[in-house]
N, C-alpha and C positions, 0 to 999 in steps of 0.2 A: 504494500500500500504506500502510495506516495503522499507526501504532505506539502502543501504550499507554504513556502517561507514568506511571512509578511514583510513587506518593505517598510522602513521607518516612515512615519508621517512627515511630509515636507514641513520645514519650518515656516512659520508665518513671516511676512516681511518685517513686522514689528519686532519679533524675536531676534531676527538677524541684525536689525538696526541697533537694538539694545546691546546685543553681544558685541557688535563691532565697536560701539561706543565705550563699553567697559574695557575691551582690549586696548583701544587707543588711549583711554584715560590712564589705564595702568601703566602703559609704556611711557606716556608723557610724564606721569607723576614720578615714576622710577628714575627717569632721566633728569628730572628737576631736583630730586632729593640729593643733597650734598652730604655725604658722610662726614662726620666730625673726625678728622684724621688725628686729633689730639685726644680722642676719647679714651684711648688706652693708658694715658698717663695717669689718670686718676679722676676723682669726682670734681664737679664744678664747685669752686669756692666762692665765685663772684660772677654775676651776670653783668655785662656791660653793653653799651650800644654797639660795640664792634665785636661782640661775641664773648664767650665765657672764658674766665680765667680758671684753668684747671691746676690742681695741686697734687704733687707727689712728694710725700714726706720721706726724707732720707734718714736723718737722726739728729737729735739735739737742736742745733741751729741751722742745719743744712736742709734745703728743700729745692725742688725744681718746679717751675710753673710754666705753662704755655698760655699764650694769649695772642690772638689775631695773627697767627703764623710765626710768632716769635717764641723762643725758648729761653727762659731766664734761670740761671743757677745762682742761688744765694748761699754764700759761705760754704762752697763745696769742699768737704774734708772726708777723711776715712777711706775705706776700701774702695778702689775704683770700680770693683765688680758691682757695687750697689747702684751704679749708674748705667749698667749694661741694659741695652734695649731702649733706653730713653733717648730722645732727640739730642743731638749735639747743641750746645748753647750758642746763641748769637749775642747774648748779654750775660755778663757775670758781675754780680755785686759782692763786694767783700767789705765787711763792716770794720774790721780791725785785725791786728796782727797776732792775736793769741792763737795757739795751735788748734783750738777747737772751732776756729773760724777761718783760718788761713793755713793751707797745707800745700806748699809748692810741689811736693812729690805727687799728691793726688791730682793737682792741676796738670802736671807734666804728663800724667798717664791718661788724661782725658783728651778728647778731640776739641781743642780750643782755637784752632787756627783762624776761624772766622768770627771769633767772639770779641766784643768790645768789653774791656774790663774796667769797672768803675770802682774806685777805692780811695782811702785816705793816704796821705803822704807816708805814714809809718809802714803801710803795706807796700807802697811803691818802692821804698828803699830796699825791700827784700824780694821784689818780684823779678822773675827771670824774663828776659826780653823775648824768649822763645814761646812764652805763654800769651795767647791772645793776639788778635790782629792790631789792636790799638789799646792804649792805656789812657784813662782819663782820671786825673786826681782832683778830688773835690774837698775843699775845706768847709767847715760849718757855714751853712747858708748859701753855698754855691749851688748853681743850677747847671744842668746840661740837658741835652736831648739826644737820645739814642734810638734809632729806628722809629722816630716819631713818638717816642715815649719820654715826656718830660720827667726828669729825676732831680730831686733836691736833697742835699745833704742836711741832716738834722743832728744837732749836738747829742752826743751819747757819752756820759761820764758818770763817775761816782760822786756822791754828796757826803760831806762837804768837799768841794773841788780842791784837790791838792796834787802836787807833782808826784807824790809817792803812792797815790791811790792805785787800785787794781786797774782802773780805767781813767787815766787823767784827762782833764778837759782838753779838747783839741786833738786827741790821739785817735779816736774812733768815730765812726759815723753811724747814725740811723739814716733811713731813706724814705722819702715820700715819692711814689710813682703815680702819675696820672694816666689812667688807661681809659681813653675816650671820655666818658662822663663819670668815671669813678676814680677814687683816690685810695691808694694802698700805702700803709705805713709799716715799715720793718724796723724794729727798735734797735737791733744790735744789742750790745751789752751796755746797759745804762741803769740809772735809777730814775725816779720820777722828776726829771729836771724840768725847769720852766718851759723850755722849748717843746717838750712833749705835751705838757699840760695845756699849752696854748694852741695845739693843733685844732683845726676845725674841718668839718665836712670829710671826715675819714670814713670810708665805707667798709674797709677791711684792715685789721691791724694784727700784727704778730708782735706779741709783747713778752719780753724775757722775765724770768724770775728764778733766782737761785742764790742762796747765801753761802759764803760771805761776799760773793763777787758782784751781785747786782741788787735785786730787791727781794723782800719776802712777799707773800701773797697779799698782805694787808696794804703795803705801800703800792704794789702793782695795781690793786683794785682801786685805790684812791686816785692814782694817776689816770686810769682808764675812765673813771667816773668824771674826771675833769674834762677830758676831750671827747668822750662819748662816741666811740666808733659804732657803726651799725653792727659789725661782726668782729669778734676778737678771738684769735687763737692764742692761748698761752703756749709758749715754746721755750726751749732752753730752761727747762724747769726741773732738772734732776734734783731729787731730794725734797721737792716742795709739794704741798697738798693742793693740787689744782682744783679739787672739789671745793676747798675753802675759798679759793680765788673766785670761782663761779658763784658761790653763795654770796660773797661780799659784793660782787658786781651787781648781781640781780636783786639783792636787797636794796641797793641804791637806785637801780634803774632796770626794771624787768624787761624793757624793750631791747636791751643789748643782747645780741645772740652770742653767747659764750660757747665756743665749740671745743670740747675736750677730745683730743686725739692722742694716740700712742706714738710719741716721738722717741721711744726707747724700746723697740721691738725685741732687742737681744737681751734685755735685762728686766723684762716684765713691766716696763713703763715706770 
């Protein structure tokens, strides 16, 4: 016995039009979507008018950030293997010459040929000429622009200011970067000096705290409550209770987003 095999019913014109539209829309949308090539570096720390700033924590005071096609290394020290797989820097910021912020051997092992290095004079005196494509020395209050990013050097020192302090005045820098419509503050090693407390319109801040070299959590919180950044990351905090820092800041201003992250993955934070 033979059986007639039914042919599929012809598609209606409307169904074909809808299918064609969906296929065309899908292709067009896929072509228009631009993957975030920096997404692998880490989470978004700040949204700006020219795209997100993404943060990759290395350790202690060292971190890598990408923004608008640029890669920024801040105080890169330690095992160069920690930077494996990350984009090479085109900007390097160094706050001062202590070994936990400035490591010539680490820099020499990294790909820095195309990087512009911004630093204080105390670092410049020790910097090898083979590191970086260009060196820019900033004193307190100086400004420069690197790859369309305005950078200003902010005083960073111990109180009371004295020549024999761990961080004497004029020796190290903090930095304020302007990224499109947002401002980022990197404290370096400092106490709550007047220049920090007078900062305004800071969207994202990295604030140090560790005794006996910089601040305790109480002083750090008091300084943060003076300049009121929208977001603050405590960093350089080994030995300090950053939960106490967060509690003090939010007791004074609950709108400040205090982000606690592990900057010490090898020793349990």
